[in-house]
C-alpha positions in Angstrom: -85.7 174.0 14.5 -88.8 175.8 15.7 -90.7 176.1 12.4 -91.1 174.5 9.0 -90.9 176.7 5.9 -93.5 176.0 3.2 -94.5 177.5 -0.1 -97.0 179.5 2.0 -94.4 181.1 4.3 -94.2 184.8 3.9 -90.9 186.2 2.6 -90.7 188.4 5.7 -90.4 185.4 8.0 -87.3 184.2 6.0 -85.7 187.6 5.6 -85.9 188.3 9.4 -83.7 185.3 10.2 -80.0 186.0 9.6 -79.3 182.2 9.4 -81.3 182.0 6.2 -79.2 184.6 4.2 -76.9 182.0 2.6 -79.9 180.1 1.2 -81.5 183.3 0.0 -78.3 184.3 -1.7 -77.8 180.9 -3.2 -81.2 180.8 -4.8 -80.8 184.5 -5.9 -84.0 185.8 -4.6 -84.0 189.4 -5.9 -85.7 190.5 -2.7 -82.5 191.3 -0.8 -81.7 194.3 -3.0 -85.2 195.3 -4.1 -86.5 198.7 -3.0 -90.1 197.2 -2.7 -89.0 194.3 -0.5 -90.0 195.9 2.7 -93.6 196.1 1.6 -93.8 193.0 -0.6 -92.1 190.7 2.0 -95.2 191.1 4.2 -97.6 189.8 1.5 -95.6 187.6 -0.9 -95.0 183.9 -0.2 -92.0 181.8 -1.0 -94.2 179.9 -3.5 -95.2 183.1 -5.3 -91.7 184.4 -5.5 -90.3 181.0 -6.7 -93.0 180.9 -9.5 -92.4 184.5 -10.6 -88.6 184.2 -10.8 -88.2 180.5 -11.8 -86.6 179.5 -8.5 -86.4 175.8 -7.5 -88.9 176.0 -4.6 -88.4 172.4 -3.5 -84.7 172.7 -3.3 -84.9 176.0 -1.5 -87.4 174.7 1.1 -85.2 171.6 1.8 -82.3 173.8 2.5 -84.2 176.3 4.6 -85.7 173.5 6.6 -82.4 171.9 7.2 -81.1 175.0 9.0 -80.9 174.4 12.8 
């Protein structure tokens, strides 16, 4: 694993890695189908998205960081 995901990680960093798609789907981040995602992914952090949509940030980060 080359990096650690945190609450300050930009969404774009996660969406650009195909191996994270299962975690993104599991936590139902609406960003995958959102028309504004291309713009917002560059500025929004995982922490901001989790807070906005009531997503379990700690659980998501554990799973993202466990990906090899």
